[in-house]
N, C-alpha and C positions, 0 to 999 in steps of 0.2 A: 443325401449324405449329410447335409447341414442339419436336417431334422434329427438324424441319428445322433449327432454330437450334442444336440440340445436335450436329448432324452436322458434323464438321470438314471433310468434303468440300464442304459448302455454302459455307463461308467461303473455302476454297481457290479454288473456282470464281468466287466473287464478286470475290476479289482479282485472279484472273487476268483476268477480264473488265474490271475497272477499269483494269488495266495496258494491255489491248488497246485500250480506248476512248481512253486517253490517247495511245497510239502512233498510232491511226487519225487522230485530229484533228491531231497534230503532222505526220504524213506528208501529210495533206490540205493543210495550209498550205505545206509544202515543195514539193509537186508543183505547187500553184497558182502559186507564185512561182519555179518552176524552180530550186529548191534555193538561192535567194539571197534570204533573207527580210529585208525592210527592218526597221529597229529598231522602228518603230511597230507593225508586225504581230507582232513578238515579244512586245511588251507585250499586244497583243490576244489572242494565243494563250494566254499565261499567265493572263490575266484570265478568259477564257471556259472554260478547261480544267476547273475544278471544276464549273462549271454543266453542261457537256456530260456529264462522267463521271457526276455525280450523277443527272441526269435519265434517262440511258440505263439505269443500274442500277435505278432505280425502275421504269422501263417494263418491263424484262426480268423483274424480280421480280413485277410485277403480272400479267404474262401467264403466270406459272407456269413460266418457262423454267429455274428452278433446282430443279425437282422431278424432272426426268428423270434417267435413268442413262445417261450419255453413252457408256458402253462399248457401247451398243446404238443409236448414232446411225444414222438412216435418212433417207430423203427427207422423211418427215413432220417430223422435227426441223429439217431444213434449211429447210423452208417456214416453220416457226414462227419461226426466227431471221430470215428475210427480212422477215416481217411485223413483227417487233419492231424491226428496223432502220429500216424505212420509217416506222413510227408514231413512233419516237423522233425521227427527223429532222424530221417534221412538227411535233411538239411543240416541238422546239428552234427551228425557224423561227418559229413563232408566239410563242414566249417572247422571242426576240431582237427581233422586230418590236415587241412590247409594251414591252420595256424601253428600247430606244433607236432602233428603226427599222433599216433595212438600210443606211442611209447609212454608208459607210466600212467595210462588211463584205462580203467577196467571196461572192457566191452560189454560185460554183463549189465553194467549200470544203464546202458542205452535200452536194453530189452526190458529191464525191470521198470525203468522210468516210463517207457512207452505204455506198458500195461497198466501201471498205476495212473497215468494221465487219463487213459480211456475210462478206467473205473471211477475216478473221482469226478471227472467232468460230466459223465453220464449220470452218476449218482446225484450230482447237484441239480441237473435238469429234471430228473424224476422227482426229486424232493420239491422243486418248485411246482411241478404239475400237481403233485399230491396236495400241496397247500391250497391250490386253487380249486381242486376238483372235489365234488361231494359224493362221487360214485363209490362203488364197492372196489375192493382190491382186484377182483376178477376183471372189472371194467378197465382198471388202470393197466393191468398186465396185457389185456387184450389190445389196448391201444398201441402198445409197443410193437406189436406185430402187424400193424397196419402199413401196407406198402403202397408206394405211389403207383397209380395206374398208368397205363400207356396212353400216349396222346391219341386222339381220335374222337369221333363223335361230334355232337353239337358243341360249339365253343360257348362257354357259360361264364358270365361275370357274376360274382356273388357280392351283394351289398350287405355289409356287416361282417367284420372280422372278429366277432366275439365267439362265445361258446357255441351258439347255434350254427353260425357259419362254418366253424371248424368241424362240427359233427356232419354237416351236409357235405363238406369237402371230402372228409374221410370216406363217406359212403360212395361218392362219385369216383374217387381214386381206387377204391377196393373193388367195386362192382362194375366191370366193363360192360355188362349187359344193359346198363342204363343208357349207354350211348351218349354220355355227357363228359365233356373235357373242360374242366375249370381252367381259365386262363388268367384269373386275377381277382383280387378283392378291391372294393372301395369302402372306405370307412372314414368318418369325420374325426376320429380321434387322432390328433397330431402325433401322438407317441407311437402309433402303429404304422405310419407312413414310411416307406422305404424298407420295411421289414417283410417277413414272409411267414406263411403258415404251411408246414409240410412242403416247403419249396415253392409254394404258389405266392407271388408277391402281392403286397398291398400297394396299389397303383396310384392312390390319391383319394380325395374326398368325393362324396356323392355328387357334389356340384359339378365335377368334371366328367360325369358319366357319359355325356354325348361324345366328347372328344376321345375319351379312353375306349369307349365301345367301338368307335371307328378304327382307331389305331390297332386295337387287339382283334379286330375282325370278329367281334362277338356276334352270336346268333340268338342268344337267349339271356335273360336276366333273372336271377333268383334273389328275392328280398329275404334275407335271414335276420330279421330284426323283430322278434316276437314281443319285445318289451317296448317298442316304439309308441310314443304318444300319437294321438290323432293328428296333431299339427306336423309332427315329424313324418308320419306316414304319408300325409298329403303332399309334403315337399318331395319325398322320395318318388311317389307315384308320378308327380308332374315331371320329374327328371326322367323317369322311365319312358313316359309318353313322348318326350322329345326325340328319343332314339328310334321310335316306331318299331322296336323289337318286342317280341312277346315277353311277358314277365309274369312271374308267379311269386307267391309269398307263403310263409309259414303262418299257421294260426297263432293266436296269442298264447302265452304260457298257461293261461287258465285251461286251454283246450288240450295242452300237452301234459297229461296227468303225471307222468313219471319224469318230466323235465328233459327227456331225450327226444331228439328230433331226427327225422329221416326223410329221404326224398319223397316217400309216399305221402308225407304230410303236406307237401306243396299243393297249393290250390290257387284259383284266381283271386285277385284282390276284390273285396266287396266293400260295401259302405260301412260295415261294422269296423273294418280296419281303419278307415278314415275317421271314424268316431273316436277311436283310441281309448275306450273305457279301460281303466286299470283293473287288474285282477283283484277280486274280492278276497280278503283274508278272513277265512271262516274259523270260528272257535269250535272245532269239531267235537271237543269234549263236551261242551255245553249242549250242542245240537244232539249229540248221541244220547245225552242224559234224558231227553224227552222223546226220542224216536226209537232207539234201540230196544228191541224186545217188546214194543208196544203195538197196539192195533191202531192203524192210522187210516182215516177216511179222507179221500181227495175228491171233491165234487168238480165236475167239469174236467175230468181227468184226461179226456181226449183232446182238449183244446190246446192252444199254444202254451199258455202259462201252466195249465193243469198237467199236461204231459211232461213238461220239463220239471215240474215239482216232483212228479212220480220218479223220473230218472235220478233226481238229486237225492230223493229219500231212500231209494233202494240200497245204496252203499252203506247206509247206517243200520241195516239189518232189522227192519220192523218184523214183529212176530207175524202180523197179517196186514196186508195193504188192501183196503177196500177201494175199488175203482168204480166210481159212479158217474154216468154220463147219459144224457137223453138221446145222444146220437149213436145209432147202432154201429156205423162204420168207424167213428172215432174211438169208441170203446173197444171194438175188435182190434183196431190197429195198435193201440197201446198195449193191449193184452198180448198180442203176437210178438211185439217187440220185447216185452219183458220175458216171455217164455222162451223164445227162440234165439234172440240176439244177446240177452243178458243172463239167461239161465236162472231167472228168478221165478219161483212158482208159488211163493207164499202170498197169493192174492185171491180175492174174490171179486167177481164182476157184478155190478148192479146196473141194469139197463132201466132207466126211469127218470122221471122229473123230480127235482128236489122238493117242489111244492106239493108233492103227493104225500100227505101226512101219514096215511095208513102204511104206505110202503116204507117211509122213513122209520116209523115205529117198529115195524117188523125187522128192518135191517139193524137198527140199534139194539133191539132186544136180542137178536140172534148173535151178533158179533161183539157188542159192547166196545165200540171204539173209544179210545182214550184221548186221541188228538184228531181234530178236524181242520182241514184246510179247505176253505170255501172259495173256489176259483170260478165256479159256474156263474155266468152272467152274459147278458147281451151287451155288446160294446160298440156296435156300429152306430155312430151318432145320427146320420141322416135317416137311416132306416127306422131307428127307434123314435125319431122325431115325428115320422109319419105314422108310426104305430105305437103310440105311447102306452096303450094298455098292456103291451107285451113287456115293457119295462116294469110295470107294476107287478105283473104276474111272475116274470122270470127273475127280476132283480130284487124287488122289495118283498113280495109275498114268499118267495122261495127262501130268502134269507131269514125272514121271520119264523117260518115253519122249522127251518134247520136249527136256529138258535133255541127255540122252545124244546125241540127234541134233544138237543145237546144238554140242556139243563135238566130235563126230565130223566135222562139216562146216565147222568153223572160223568159227562165228558170232562176231562181235566183241563184241556187247552183248546181254544177255538181261535183260529187265525183267519180273519176276513181279508180277502184281496180287494183293495179299493183302487182309486184312480185319482190323478190330478184334476180330472174334469169335475170332481165333486167340490172343488174350490170355487166359490162364487159362480155356480153353474149357470150357463146360458142355454142349456139343452136338457131334454128329459133324461137322457142317459146319465149325465152328471148329477142331476137332482136326485134321481133314483138311487145312485150309489151313495150320495150324501145321507139319504134316509137310512140306508143300511148301516152307515157309521153311527147314526143316532140310535138305531135299534140296538147296536152292539153296546154303546155306552150306557143305555138305559137298563141293561141287564147285568151290571156289575154288582159285586158284593156277595155273590153266592160261591159255591164250590167250583164252578166253572170259570176259568180265567179267559176273558175275552180280550182280543187285541185286533187292530186293523193295520194294514200296511198300504200306504198310498205312494204311487209312483206314476211316471208318465208313460209315453208310448214305448212299445217294445218292438225292436227290429225283428221282422220275420213273423210277427204274430198275425192272426187271421184278419185283424182290422188294420194292419199296417198299410201305409200307402206305397211302400217300396215294391211289393209284387205288381201292383198296378203300373207303376212307372216302368218296371223292367219289361212288362208285356207291351207297353206302348213303344218302348225303344226297339224291341224285337220286330215290331210291326212297322218300323220306320217313322214313328211319331204321328202327330205331335204329342208331347208330354203335357198333360193338363194340370196346372197348379191353380189353386183357388184364388190366391192373392199374392202379390210380390213380397209383402212384408210378413206373411204368416209364419210363425215360429212354433216349434214343438220341442219338448224334452224327449231324448231317446236313450235307451239302454238296451243291452242284448238280453235275449230270453234267458240264457244261462245265468247271467249276473242277477237278473231280477229274481229268479227262483232261489238262488243261493242266499240272497239277502232276505227273502221272505223266511227261509228256514232260520237264518240267524236272528231275525227279529222275533220269531216265535220262541227262541230260547231266552231272549232278553225280557220279554214282555211281562208286565205285571197284570193288573186287571183294568180293563177299559182304556188301555193306552193305544194311542194312534201314532204309528211310526211313519217317518218320511224317509224315503231312500234318496240319497244325494244324486241328483240327475246331471250335475255339471252345467255346462253352458247350453242354452237352447239353440237349436239349429234352424236356420231359415230353410223352409221347404223348397224354395226356388234354388238355393245353393245345393241342396241335396239332389235335386233333379239334374243340375249341371254336372255334379260329381258322378252320378250314375251314368250319364251320357258319355262322359270322358272314359269311365271305366269300361264302357262297351266299345271303346276305340273310335268314338265319333266326336264331332265338335258341336257343342251347343249353339243353337241359333244359326248354324250353317248346315250341318248334316241332319240334325234333329231340331225341330222348332219347339219352343215352349210357349204355350198360350195360357192366359189367365182367365178363369171362368167365373170368378166371384165366389164369395163365401157361401157355403151351403147352409141349410136350415140348422140352427142351433150352434153353429161354429163361431169361434171368436179368433181374433188375430193371434193371441198368445195365451198360453196356459199358465196357471199359478199353482203353487204347491201348498200355500197356507191361506187361511181365510181369516176374517175379522174375529177377534177374541182368542186367537191361537198364538202361542209363543213357542219358538223353536228352541229346544234344549239339546245340547250335544249329549251323546251317549259314549260309552267306552269304545264303541266301534266307529271308526272314522267315516264310514259310508252310511251310517244310519243315525237319524236325528229323531228325537221324541217331540211330538206336538203336544204342548201342555195347553189344553183348552179349558175355557170356563166350564163349570159344572153344567151339564146338559139340562139339568132340571132347574137352573137359575130362573127365578121368577115364578116357580110353581110351588115353592115351599118345601117340597121333599121329592125324593126320587120316585116314590110311589105315586104321588100326584102327577109328576111329569109322565110317568109310564102310562097312567090312565089317559092323560090328554093325548099322548102319542098314539095309543091304541085307538082312541076315538078318531083321530085324524087318519089313521090307517084304514079303519072301516069305511070312512068316507071316500078315501082314495080307491079302495077296492070296489066300492059300489060304482064309482065313475068308470073304472076300467071294465067292469062287467057290462056296463051299458055302451061300451065303445065310444064314450063321449070324450073326445080329445081335449076340448076346452075345460071340461070339468076335471079331468085328470091333471091338467097343468095348473088349474086353480088350486086343487087340493095339495099338489106338490108345493106350490108357492106358500100355502099356509103352514106346511110342515117345515119348509126350508125358506125362511124369510129372505135370504140373500139370492134366491133363485130369480132370475130375470127372464121370463118367457118372452119370446118375440111376438109382436102383435099379430102377424099373419099365421102364427102357428096353429090356429084353431081350424083352419080350412081343411076339410077332409078330402082325400083323393077318392076316386071312384070305387076301388075295392073296399076301402074303409067304410064309405057310405053304404055300400051294399051290405057289408057285414052288420052295420048298425041296424039297417032295415030288417034284415033277417032275424037279428036278435030280438027286435021289437015284436 
């Protein structure tokens, strides 16, 4: 009650209703006397006006009509306003009879005033909802006929009394087949406490969840906070875990494309929710300018990043989407998804390796791609460390062949997907990706615009540690972490793909973009979060053991290297890395390109000989900041056998 009196919106509504009640009674007199009010009735109107307004305000307040949030007006609130108008009219009638009788007072005024009161108060609430709502008129009118459901089913507490919570509530009330009975909201906004949404009360802040859940006999919790930050979501999840009740959440607003939510959107909370990455704001007009109606090639289209790029490109309506992947199953999977789930058929599939020069020439000559997204690469650090020649073949040589084909066939825009491991690399994978960046920058100045996008780890990607942790948790542990202090940058696959498309629209020639990765995450903390999300307690139900850093790994990743300067761009989540000229010290770009090609020939010869030490030495000459570990040249048995067979 005290919170309600401290809420300025309460006093605004009270004042607005008082004005409407005064207007209603005045209009009732005017209508009754055909807009020619005799002097004696003017005095009567002025005399009864304070009585009418005061009694109506008291009645509306007593019925709890100032606790609702009118931005969510529905048929339930309309019905309550009608009840309040009828009750106040009856009380006014009884009061006037008691005070002076009806002699000299027109009975028609009561009926007209009652109807006008309903019309004006409902109209005000609908106007408030219309001001807050961005939907269509049909959506607004549909909401007015949303009726409260009957009690029954699993008792649900909803965390978040905002727009998403209101939409979830309406579906629960409307659809009894869901078997869900909302018993209350919890929200940290002090202005919402003590109020109600469609008759369901806001019971307090999220911090009171344990006590409220017990008093309300709740059986389930729904988190309706799609715009929550990672820190906010972490706090909410911890509160949910103390209740030991099942809980589900809505995906972020980026995943709810039309901005509307429903019960079917609910899912289990995952680590991406705790990460709390904000939705990326895309300049769709700029992206459409280089994708719509164009022939677009995506290499590695069946991988985690490549497939998401394909999904994000499709809505922009390319004339033809070329899907290239060396993995038969990956290529088939993304093809079937496009064809059957998305109804997109303007694609052509290319099963083959990017480093196959003859195949590339054939594909480019036949389809004339205008935009290339190069996402194909080997990314698993320890595996590549033990098989460094594969990094040369699949990362370096494939990129070199693809860039040369792009230039030869007049591709307009080439976007290279890079990694934060290319910064001061301590492993072969990172060094190989840094070489691809150098290759890209060495080919600037022609009709093909080259650019690269560098970012950190992606949640759910094929190389992500999260699937391994989840599998270990399902098996009862232990969860293996390399080092207590190891940290990594993380972002979601969807966000990474969106920002790659955005960077592609912004890029000039030879530019290297950096995606803002936020705060690095300690892997040990991530493991504990995942264990808790599985309903277990870290170090009690599931053990965490530290195994030591693997080959080529370092404690933390960096996003910029020596000689690079971060420059902000017009997009808040994308920065431009302004690097020293790659040919600095070689006199010209042509001289640098010749030196780079010579180094690449040496690198390829070492890879062909399966000589790990020679590969790493050649990489170190190409990437001076690369620090190979001393023990890295020891070959394992399969590699040694391969070397002998090659000899």
